[in-house]
C-alpha positions as CSV (number, residue, x, y, z in Angstrom):
1,X,59.3,75.1,-32.9
2,X,60.5,71.8,-34.1
3,X,61.8,71.0,-30.6
4,X,58.5,72.0,-29.2
5,X,56.7,69.9,-31.7
6,X,59.0,67.1,-31.0
7,X,58.5,67.6,-27.3
8,X,54.8,67.9,-27.8
9,X,54.9,64.7,-30.0
10,X,56.9,62.9,-27.3
11,X,54.6,64.2,-24.6
12,X,51.6,63.1,-26.7
13,X,53.3,59.8,-27.3
14,X,54.2,59.5,-23.6
15,X,50.6,60.5,-22.7
16,X,49.3,57.9,-25.1
17,X,51.7,55.3,-23.5
18,X,50.5,56.3,-20.1
19,X,46.9,56.1,-21.2
20,X,47.6,52.7,-22.6
21,X,49.2,51.6,-19.4
22,X,46.2,53.1,-17.5
23,X,43.8,51.1,-19.7
24,X,46.0,48.0,-19.1
25,X,45.9,48.6,-15.4
26,X,42.2,49.1,-15.5
27,X,41.8,45.9,-17.4
28,X,44.1,44.1,-15.0
29,X,42.1,45.5,-12.0
30,X,38.8,44.5,-13.6
31,X,40.3,41.0,-14.2
32,X,41.5,40.9,-10.6
33,X,38.1,42.0,-9.4
34,X,36.4,39.3,-11.5
35,X,38.9,36.7,-10.3
36,X,38.3,37.7,-6.6
37,X,34.5,37.5,-7.1
38,X,34.9,34.1,-8.8
39,X,37.2,32.9,-5.9
40,X,34.7,34.3,-3.4
41,X,31.8,32.4,-5.0
42,X,33.9,29.2,-5.1
43,X,34.9,29.7,-1.4
44,X,31.2,30.4,-0.5
45,X,30.2,27.2,-2.4
46,X,33.0,25.2,-0.6
47,X,31.9,26.6,2.8
48,X,28.3,25.7,2.0
49,X,29.3,22.3,0.8
50,X,31.4,21.8,3.9
51,X,28.5,22.9,6.1
52,X,26.2,20.5,4.3
53,X,28.8,17.7,4.7
54,X,29.2,18.6,8.4
55,X,25.4,18.5,8.9
56,X,25.2,15.2,7.0
57,X,28.1,13.8,9.1
58,X,26.3,14.9,12.3
59,X,23.1,13.3,11.1
60,X,25.0,10.1,10.2
61,X,26.6,10.1,13.7
62,X,23.2,10.5,15.3
63,X,21.8,7.6,13.2
64,X,24.7,5.4,14.1
65,X,24.3,6.3,17.8
66,X,20.6,5.5,17.6
67,X,21.3,2.2,15.8
68,X,23.9,1.3,18.4
69,X,21.4,2.1,21.2
70,X,18.8,-0.1,19.5
71,X,21.3,-2.9,19.1
72,X,22.3,-2.6,22.8
73,X,18.6,-2.7,23.8
74,X,18.0,-5.7,21.5
75,X,21.1,-7.4,23.0
76,X,19.8,-6.7,26.5
77,X,16.3,-8.1,25.6
78,X,17.9,-11.1,24.0
79,X,20.0,-11.8,27.1
80,X,16.9,-11.4,29.4
81,X,14.9,-13.8,27.1
82,X,17.8,-16.3,27.1
83,X,18.0,-16.2,30.9
84,X,14.2,-16.6,31.1
85,X,14.4,-19.5,28.7
86,X,17.2,-21.2,30.6
87,X,15.3,-20.7,33.9
88,X,12.2,-22.2,32.2
89,X,14.2,-25.1,30.9
90,X,15.7,-25.7,34.4
91,X,12.2,-25.6,35.9
92,X,11.0,-28.0,33.2
93,X,13.9,-30.4,34.0
94,X,13.0,-30.3,37.7
95,X,9.4,-31.0,37.0
96,X,10.3,-33.8,34.6
97,X,12.5,-35.3,37.3
98,X,9.8,-35.0,39.9
99,X,7.3,-36.5,37.5
100,X,9.7,-39.4,36.9
101,X,9.9,-39.9,40.6
102,X,6.1,-39.9,40.9
103,X,5.8,-42.4,38.0
104,X,8.3,-44.7,39.8
105,X,6.5,-44.3,43.1
106,X,3.2,-45.2,41.3
107,X,4.8,-48.1,39.6
108,X,6.1,-49.4,43.0
109,X,2.6,-48.8,44.5
110,X,1.1,-50.7,41.6
111,X,3.4,-53.6,42.1
112,X,2.5,-53.7,45.8
113,X,-1.2,-53.4,45.0
114,X,-0.8,-56.3,42.5
115,X,1.0,-58.4,45.1
116,X,-1.7,-57.6,47.7
117,X,-4.4,-58.3,45.1
118,X,-2.8,-61.7,44.4
119,X,-2.6,-62.4,48.1
120,X,-6.2,-61.3,48.6
121,X,-7.2,-63.5,45.6
122,X,-5.4,-66.4,47.2
123,X,-7.0,-65.7,50.6
124,X,-10.4,-65.5,48.9
125,X,-9.8,-68.8,47.2
126,X,-8.7,-70.3,50.5
127,X,-11.7,-68.8,52.2
128,X,-14.0,-70.1,49.5
129,X,-12.4,-73.6,49.8
130,X,-12.8,-73.4,53.6
131,X,-16.4,-72.2,53.2
132,X,-17.2,-75.1,50.8
133,X,-15.5,-77.5,53.3
134,X,-17.5,-76.0,56.2
135,X,-20.7,-76.3,54.2
136,X,-19.9,-79.9,53.4
137,X,-19.2,-80.5,57.1
138,X,-22.4,-78.8,58.0
139,X,-24.3,-80.8,55.5
140,X,-22.6,-84.0,56.8
141,X,-23.4,-83.0,60.3
142,X,-27.1,-82.3,59.5
143,X,-27.3,-85.6,57.7
144,X,-25.7,-87.3,60.7
145,X,-28.0,-85.5,63.1
146,X,-31.1,-86.3,61.0
147,X,-29.9,-89.9,60.9
148,X,-29.3,-89.9,64.6
149,X,-32.7,-88.4,65.3
150,X,-34.3,-90.9,63.0
151,X,-32.4,-93.7,64.7
152,X,-33.5,-92.3,68.1
153,X,-37.1,-92.0,67.0
154,X,-37.0,-95.5,65.7
155,X,-35.5,-96.7,68.9
156,X,-38.2,-95.1,70.9
């Protein structure tokens, strides 16, 4: 009986030990399950964060591409405006040179007109002097004719 009791006590003790081990295993399993769930949540959060970061990166790349396209378009417009301004400046320089040539031609023409005016003025003065001389000669001739007529009438 004693051996049985001892056996039964050892069996009860072993059974209690096994039960303790089972409880420890269950606790370890529950702990592992909780740890897996926590890791799964962390991984899901990291995947979500990575996805958001990827979306943000793609959005940023799209914005950079749009800004680059805008800058290229602005650069093209600026080059076109610069070329237009240079062409305008060249045309203005050509017009300025042509205007300068016209001014010089007008100045030369003015000098010739002044010279011709001076020559005409001199000719007018000479003509006036000749006209005055001719009038005096006519007056002298009339006086001489009247004197000659008077002398002829007196002689008759």
